N, C-alpha and C positions, 0 to 999 in steps of 0.2 A: 504493500500500500503506500502510495506516496503522501506526501506533506509533512509538517513537522508534527512532533509529538503532540503539542498542544492541540492543533488542528484535526488530528485524528482522535484524540479524547473527546472533544467537544462533538464531533461527528457520531461517535461510539456512543455518547450518552445521549444524544438526540435519536439515534437509532432505537437503542433499548427503551426509550420513555415513548416513542411511537408505538414500538411492538407491544410493550406493557397496556398502553392505552386502548390499543387494537385488541388485546385480549379481553380487557373490561368491556369493550364494546361488544364482541362476540356472546360474553356470558348475558347481556342484555337480550341480545338478539334469541340466544337460547331460551331465554324465561318469555320472551314476548309470544302472546298468544296467535294463534293462527286459524282462521275459517276459511278453508280454502273454496275457492270460487267456483271449481270443476271445471274452469275453461280448457278447451284443447290448446294443444302446442301447434302454432301455426307456421308453415313455411314461409320464411323472410324472402327467398328469391322468389317464390310464387307471388307473394303479396307484391310484390315489387313489379312484376310482370306488368308492362303496357302503361304505368306510371309516368315515364320520362325522367325520374328520379335517378340520379347517378349514386350508385353504392358500390363498393368493392368488398368481395368476400374471399378472404384468405382460406382457401380450399385444401391446402396441402396438410399432411397428417403430422400433429405434433406430439400426439399420445398414441404410443405405440399400439397398432390393432385397430384404431378409431380414427375416423375422418370427423371434422366439425359436424355438428349438426345447429343449423341455422334456424332456430324456430324460437319464437316467443309466445308467452299466452296470449289468446286471442284479443283481450282486452287492451294489450299493449300495442298491438300492431298498427293502428291509426296514429296513436302518438309517436311511434317510432319512423313512421313513414313521414311525418310534420317534421320531426327533428332533422331526418336526413334531407328532407327538401330544404328547411332553414340553412342547415350546411351549404347545400348547393348554393344559395343566394349569396352566402357569405364567400364564397370562392372555393369552398372545401367540398370534399367527399368523405364519408365515413368508409372506413374498412374494418369490416367485422373480422375480428381475429377469433372469437369464441362466442359460443351461444349458449344452448342447452347442453348439459351435461348428465349422462347416466352415472348409476354408482361405481361402475367399473373406471369411467373416464374420472370421476371426482376425486377417488382414491389416490393420495399423495404418492403412494409405492408404484403406482402404475406408470408415472411418468417418465419421461427419458431419464436415463442415469445422470446425462448431465445437468438437470435442473436440480436433483438432489445433491449432487457434488457442489453446484454453485450454493445451495443454502448451506451445505456443511461448510463451506469455506467461509461464507459469511458469518457463520455462528462461531467460528474458531476467532475470526477477527473480533467479534463481539465480545468473546470471554478472554480475549488476550492469549489464546493459546490452549486454554483449558478444554479438554474434549467434552462436549456437551452430553447431558444423560437424555436417555429416552423421552423421560418427562419432560425436561426443557425444549427437546426438538419437537415434541406433540403441540406445546405452547406456542412455539413459534409457528408452527405449520398451520395451526388453525387461524392464524391471521394472515397467512401468505397463500396458502394454497387451499385450505378448510380441511376438517378431519371429520366433520359430524354432519349429516344430511342436511339438518334443519338450518345448520349455519351456512349451507352452500347455495347462495341464489340462483349460481347456474342450474342446480338441480331442481330449482323452482319453476324454471323456464321463465324466469322475471328479468334477467341480467344479460347483460353483453358487455365482453372486453372489445374495445376498439382502439386503433388509430386513425389519424385523419390524413388526407393527402389532399395536395393543391390542386385544383381541377385545370388549371394552364398548363401543369407540365408533369402532374403524377408523384413531386417529390413530398416526402412525407413532412407534416407541420412538426416544425420542432418543439418537443415538450421537455427537452432536457436529456432524454436518454429513449432508447427504442422499448417497445413492448416487452414484458417480462423482465425488466432491469430488476436486480436485485442488490439495493445499497441503499444509502442517505436519500439517494434520488427518488426512490420508491414513493413515498407518501404524496399524496396529491398537494398538499401545501408546502413541500419540502423547500426550506430557505436556502438550501444547497443548489437547487436548480437555477439556472441564469435567469434572469430578469424577462428577457424574451419568451423563453420557455414557460415561466408562471404565468405571463401574460395570455399566451396560447393556451395553457391548462385552464385557466379563467374563463377565456372566450368560450370553450368547448364545452365546459360544464354549464356556463350561463345559457347556451343553447338547449342543452339536454334538459337542465332544470325547467326550461319554460315549457318544455312538453312531457314533464312529468316525472323525468329519469334523475334519481339523485346520486350523486357522486361519491363513491366509496373513499373514505379520508385516506385509507392506508394503501391504495394503489392508483396510479394516475390515468389507469385506463378502464376501469370498471364503473359500469352504470347499471343502475336497476329502477324498477318501479313496482309499488302495489305490494310488495315484500316488508319483511319486519327491519332489514336495513332502512329502506324508505321511510316506514312508520318512525323508527326510533331517531332518524337524523331530521325528520321533520316534527318531532316530538308530540306526535298523535298517540293516543292511549289505545285506540280500538284496534282489533285483531286485524293481522295482516290479510290479505287477499289471495295470496300465493304462498303456498310452502311446499316443500320437495316433494316431486312425483315422480312415478316411471312412466315412460312414453311407451304405449301398449302397441302401437301399429301405425303405420305411414299415414294414416287420416288424421293423425295427431291426438288420439283417445288417451286419457291420461289417468293414473290410479294414484293416490296419495301412498307415500311409501309409509310401511309400518314400520314402528319404533324409530321414528326420524331423530331422536336424540342419542341414538347407539351410535358410538365411535365407527368409522370405516377401518380404522386401523388400531394395534393394540401395543403396548410395551415391547414385547417380543418381536415383533414384525418390524418396529424402528430400529431396535438393536442389530437386527439382521442386516437392515438396510445400511446402517451406519457402518458396519462392519465392512460391509461391501465397497462403500463409498471410500472408506478410509484405505483400502488396499489399492483402489484406483488412484487415489491420489498421492499413495506413497507415505501415508500419515500412520504413525504408531498408535495401536489403540492402548488405554491403560489397562494393565493385567485383570483388574477388578472386573473389567468392562467386557472382557474376552469371552 
């Protein structure tokens, strides 16, 4: 890591504070009531057809064995189209990086090894070289990836990860870092993002908010509507309209997930993943953790 010891200490303190605040936020989400509206998951490419609205979909596989599922709940489709159209008027195009996720897609341990490696490197930086425990990793994964279905608004069909492109040349609008950045730049309001990037983040979030999509404070790419995130961020106490669901078929039929507070991973699985990541990175694991 570059930078003076004092600047690194400040970044480390900021990162830790944001991650702990994020975990507290997730515990509020876990406790927030949900009364699912039962709405279908609608294909965004199909909804877009014939509208003239310009949107890009990132179709390459990021999660092994799974292609992105570009679907939102039916009640969010019109607001999303309006947001995308507003982006076009601003000279931008939304690129949807990710949409609905199944249980398998959401499981942090099913992500590419490179992502888990990046998270482990980041946690070693945070702890100044102390190897993290499975419990600590679970706490951080809860904020960065999601470990419990009820906390995963992608699993609710109410969230999307986006980048934004310039219409005139297709270049990405600068937000300080690319999608899936894992650093002190990751939180939406990070003071470490350059001023121009912060303005772009604010402009994108303003357009999304005007159409009912709340910005997740701990990632600069995540927006959602009608779920517990949006309810808590807007300080609404009524139950969320969307909770985690299984997609049953191509028509978009859904079924609420049983036991949505049951974690997707356990400490034994996290420890095994840590051991594999440490071997890939050439990092020695403390004997008591092997």
